C-alpha positions as a printed Julia matrix, in Angstrom:
145×3 Matrix{Float64}:
  75.98  12.08  -114.63
  75.67   8.21  -114.22
  77.04   8.14  -110.55
  74.54  11.26  -109.93
  71.51   9.34  -111.41
  72.33   6.58  -109.32
  72.4    8.59  -106.25
  69.28  10.11  -106.74
  67.74   7.02  -107.94
  68.74   5.6   -104.48
  67.18   8.59  -102.31
  63.68   8.57  -104.32
  63.88   4.47  -103.6
  64.33   4.76  -100.18
  61.9    7.43   -99.91
  59.29   5.23  -101.87
  60.17   2.53   -99.61
  59.7    4.32   -96.41
  56.47   5.41   -97.47
  55.48   1.91   -98.3
  56.52   0.8    -95.01
  54.83   3.67   -93.09
  51.22   2.34   -94.85
  52.29  -1.01   -94.09
  52.55   0.05   -90.31
  49.12   1.93   -90.66
  47.37  -0.88   -92.55
  48.44  -3.39   -89.41
  47.83  -0.85   -86.45
  44.41  -0.4    -87.84
  43.52  -3.81   -87.91
  43.31  -3.71   -84.19
  42.37  -0.54   -83.79
  39.38  -1.41   -86.11
  38.67  -4.54   -84.26
  38.62  -2.85   -80.71
  36.03  -0.38   -82.3
  34.1   -3.15   -83.33
  33.85  -4.19   -79.66
  33.02  -1.2    -78.23
  30.3   -0.41   -80.51
  28.93  -4.0    -79.88
  29.06  -3.25   -76.19
  27.62  -0.34   -76.11
  24.74  -1.71   -78.74
  24.31  -4.37   -76.13
  24.0   -1.82   -72.89
  21.77   0.25   -75.06
  19.35  -3.01   -75.98
  19.25  -3.97   -72.05
  18.33  -0.31   -70.64
  15.48  -0.05   -73.95
  14.59  -3.77   -72.71
  14.4   -2.81   -69.07
  12.78   0.52   -69.91
  10.19  -1.05   -72.15
   9.64  -3.36   -69.54
   9.22  -0.64   -66.89
   6.69   0.95   -69.05
   4.67  -2.0    -69.54
   4.16  -2.72   -65.73
   3.35   0.68   -65.21
   0.8    0.96   -68.12
  -0.65  -1.93   -67.12
  -0.86  -1.11   -63.05
  -2.58   2.58   -64.09
  -5.14   0.48   -66.09
  -5.87  -2.06   -63.42
  -6.13   1.16   -60.96
  -8.57   2.61   -63.45
 -10.65   0.02   -64.05
 -11.31  -0.37   -59.95
 -11.93   3.43   -59.72
 -15.0    2.71   -62.6
 -16.0   -0.41   -60.81
 -16.13   1.54   -57.81
 -18.09   4.23   -59.02
 -20.42   1.7    -61.1
 -20.6   -0.02   -57.42
 -21.62   3.66   -55.56
 -18.47   2.47   -53.16
 -18.25   6.31   -51.86
 -15.39   5.32   -49.1
 -13.01   3.81   -52.05
 -13.64   6.78   -53.97
 -12.75   9.21   -51.29
  -9.81   7.41   -50.69
  -8.39   7.36   -54.01
  -9.24  11.18   -54.55
  -6.85  11.11   -50.83
  -4.09   9.28   -51.84
  -4.07  11.81   -55.26
  -4.13  14.98   -53.49
  -1.66  13.6    -50.39
   1.32  15.0    -51.52
  -0.26  17.95   -51.99
  -1.48  18.45   -48.08
   1.54  17.49   -47.07
   3.42  20.49   -49.08
   1.12  22.78   -47.8
   1.76  21.51   -44.27
   5.52  21.65   -44.66
   4.87  25.53   -46.02
   3.01  26.53   -43.21
   5.36  25.04   -40.7
   8.27  26.27   -42.44
   9.21  29.4    -40.22
   8.11  28.31   -37.14
  10.07  27.54   -34.4
   8.13  24.15   -32.68
   9.2   21.44   -29.98
   7.09  18.56   -30.13
   7.84  16.7    -26.46
   5.13  14.13   -27.18
   6.31  12.54   -29.99
   4.14  11.03   -32.8
   0.98  12.0    -31.4
   2.29  15.5    -31.41
   3.3   15.58   -34.6
   0.41  13.78   -35.5
  -1.84  16.86   -33.55
   0.81  19.45   -35.11
  -0.44  18.25   -38.49
  -3.69  17.73   -38.13
  -4.3   21.19   -36.54
  -2.19  23.0    -39.11
  -4.35  21.14   -41.85
  -7.7   21.68   -39.88
  -6.26  25.43   -40.03
  -6.03  27.99   -37.56
  -7.62  26.95   -33.8
  -5.89  25.88   -31.19
  -2.7   25.46   -32.84
  -2.28  29.34   -33.38
  -1.64  29.64   -29.76
   0.98  27.11   -29.79
   2.97  28.14   -32.61
   2.79  32.09   -32.19
   5.24  34.17   -30.04
   4.46  33.41   -25.97
   3.43  36.74   -24.53
   3.77  37.09   -20.57
   1.09  37.66   -18.96
   0.64  39.71   -15.59
  -1.28  38.13   -12.7
């Protein structure tokens, strides 16, 4: 009976030692893992801080530029500088004009032989509306003499 008791005690003691060793091993690993997590978190925070600072600077500069442009427009209106007002309006609507011209030429089969001047003539004719350009972009017909 005493031998059985000693055997059971030794088994339980070995089990407790194994659990203790396992807990100590986990604790030893937790230190480096916690340090790695801390370093990664700090690196992410530094990255985010840099990004937010850059975005804030860009927003600030954009806001200042918009305010200066608005002040220049207001000054032009006060001074009656119609040419500058018209130029500003043209800059505002230019993307829509280019988009409309591109949509107008989207389905056409067009060959331009005279370079930049030809492109300008096509765009000017398209923006100006139908006219001489209609003949240039329409389907050619064969005429009898």
